N, C-alpha and C positions, 0 to 999 in steps of 0.2 A: 707771818710768823718766821722768826729766825730760829732754826732748830738748834738743839744742843748736841745732837748726834745725827749722822747721816749713814745709812746703810746702802750698799750697792751690790747687786748681783754682778757676776763676771761675764760669762758668755752671752752675747747678745745685748749686753748692757754697758759694762765698763769697756769691753773690747769690741772693736769693729769687726767687720766680716773677714778681715785679714789677721784677726787675733792681735791687734795692736791697740794701745791706749792713744787716743788722738791728742794733739798738743793742747787744745783748750781744756780738755779734761784733766791732763796733768797739771796745768796751771791752776785749775780750780781746786784740786786736791792740796796743792801747796799753799794756796791762799787760805783754805780751811784750817790747815795746820797753824798758820800764823795767827788765826783768830781763836785758836783753842777749841775748834769744833772737830771732834773725832770723825774721820772718814773710815768706815768699817767695811771691809770686803766680806761678803757673805755668799758662800758658794757651795755647791755639791762637791767641788774639787777637794783634794787633799791639800795639806800645807805645802807639800813639795810641788803641787801644781799651781800654787799661788805665788810662791817665792820668786820664780823667774819674772813675773810681772813687776814685782817691786824692784828687783835688781835692774831690769831693763830700763825702768823709768825713774830710778834713783829716788824712791821714797819708801817710807815704812808706814805701817798702819796695823791696827788690830785686825785679826781675821777670824771669821767663823767658818769652819770647814764642815764637810759632810752634812750640809743643810741644817746645821744647828747642833750636831752631836759633839763637836769639839770647838772650844773657844780659846783663842790665844790672844794675849795682849801684844802691844807693839814690840816688846822684847821677847816674845814667844813663850812667856810664862803661861802655863795652863790654868785658865780660870774656870773651866767646866769641861767635863768629859763624860760621855755616855755612849753606849753601844750594846750590841748583842754578842753572844758567845760564838766561838768558832764552831761549836756543835750546831747552833742554829744556822750558821752560814753553810755548813756541810749539808744540812737537810735541804736547804733551798737549792743548792747546786745539784743534789741528787734528783730533786723534782724537775728542775730545768732539763737535765740530761735524759731522764727516764721518759719524759713527755716530749722530747725532741723539739722543744721550743726553738723557734728560728731566731736565735740570739747567741751571743757569747757573753760569759759572765766574767766579772772582775771583783775581787775582794780587796777592801781597803781597811787597814788598821794603822793608825797614826801615819807614818810616812811609808809604810809597806804597801805595795800594790802587787797582788798576786793574780796571775792569769793561767789559763790552761795551755795556751799556745802563743808565744810572743810573735810568731810569724804571721798570725792572723792579721789581714790587712786592716781590720777595724781597730785592733790594738795598736798597730803601727801608726795609724792615723792619729789616734788619741795621744800617743807619745809625742808625735811631732807638734801637736797643738799645745799641749800643756808643758812640754819640755821637761818631762819627768819620765822615769823608766820603770817598767814592770819587771817582775821575775816570775818564772814558771813555778807552779806548785799547786797546793790545794789548801783548804782550810786547816788541815792538820799541820801545815808548815808553820802556823802561828804558835806562839807559846800558849799553854793551857789557860792562862789567866788573861790573855789578850782580849781587848774590846774591839769588835769589828765596827768601824764607823759607818760603812755602807757596803752594799753590793750594787754594782753598776751593771746594767744589761744593755749591750749594744745590739739593737734589734733591726730586723728587716722592717723598713718603714711601712710596708703593706700589712704587716702582721702585728705592729706594736700595740694596737688597741686590744687585740685578742690576748697578747702576752700579758699586758697590764692587768686585764680582768682575770686571767688565769692565776696570776700571782696573788692578786687581792683575794680571790676566792680560797686559795690554798693556805694563805698566810695572813689572815685577817688582823692579827695582832701587830703586824708590821706597818710602818708608814711608807707608802708606795706612791710615787708621783712621776709623771713624765716631765723631763726637763728639756726635751727637744723632740723632733719628729723621729729620732732614732734611739733616744736614750731614756731609760727608766732607772730611777734612783730608789733604793730600798734601804730604809733606816729603821732603827729601833722604834717600836710603837710609841707614839706621842711626840716623836722628834720631827719638827718641821722648821722652816726658817722663822716661823712665828716664835717658837720656843727659844731659838737662838737670840732673836731680838729682845724678847722679854727678859731672858736670863741675864744678858749683858747689861741691860738697863737697870735691872734689880741690883746687880753687883756694884754698878757705878752710881746708883741712886739718881738716875735720870728719869724724869716723869715721861710717861708714854705720850703725853700731850705735846711734847717738844721733840718729837722724832719725825724723821723723813726717810723715805726709802725709794730706790729705783729698781725696777725689775722688768722682765720682758716675757715671762712664760708661766706655765701653769704651776710649776713648783715655787713660784714667787707669790702666788695668789694669797696665801694665808699671811705672809709678811706684809703685803700691801694692804690687806684688810685690817691689820693690827696697828700700824703706825698712824700718827696724826695726819701726815701729809704724804700720801702715796703718789708716785709718778710712774706711769707706764711708758715704756719706750715706744717710739713710733713704728718700730718693726715688730711689735707684738701681734699675736693673732687677733683678728677682728672681733672675735667673741669676747676677748678680755677688754678690748677698748670700750665696749658698751657698758662695762661695769665701773669705769673710773672716769672722774671728771678731768683729771690732770693727765694729759697725754703729751709728752714732750717730743722733740725730734728723734730721729732714729739713732741707733748706735753708730751709724756711718756719717752722721751729721751733727755730732757734738751735743747729743741730747742731754747729757748730764750738765755740761757747761751752760747750755742755753737755759735750762730750768733754773739753775742756781743764780744765773744772771738776772733772769726775769723776777725772781723772788727778792732780789737785792741782798742775797747772802754773800755774794762776791761782786766786785767791780770788774768791768771788762778788761781783758788783756790789751796791752798797748803794743 
């Protein structure tokens, strides 16, 4: 099958361990554009955390941010936007702090990234990775009508499972998923990468039978179960590899390029 649209997660999938897009993958993205096949970045990141990737590698593409809560076309026109209120965000922050959960919170709304303490090493690390910058504040720093795309929890890896369960128990109406061994993403209830994929395909009238996606972690699971042709990266957890027939090379070994080459979607780089 030659897909009509391709979706790709960012961290652990599009980017290697050094947070770079490998040359073969850049080549593949440009070849897809020549063929008129949209390559869509889908990530828990904000738009400001995705733009540096596009600028560094000199390409543009549609993006789905906050794991499906915000969809922008290639010119950054908003195609879809959903989220929860700043009051909901404040309630979750109060719960985190009053229960002394071993994590630091981050609030995202469009391109605004709010933290409690910018000097926190976990925040500094994230800023260096995504090449975007946070501001200190609280949920009340947002406009009353603002939509919160997500809350990100940067967790002690030894406590992340307990933190995830605590948040799910306290806020069952929210969509909560681990995106790494230290990160938990919290979105409006019903928002997942699956909804981002299906909504964009609905807007563009692309049959789900002609979709392909690449992912590497638990927050990619619903997206991979939705598309016609799911590819799991070779660096994914072993538990996930047991669920999918298509496992490509790792993010450090041109997994995206090699899968598209194998399918005949692109021809090899010379």
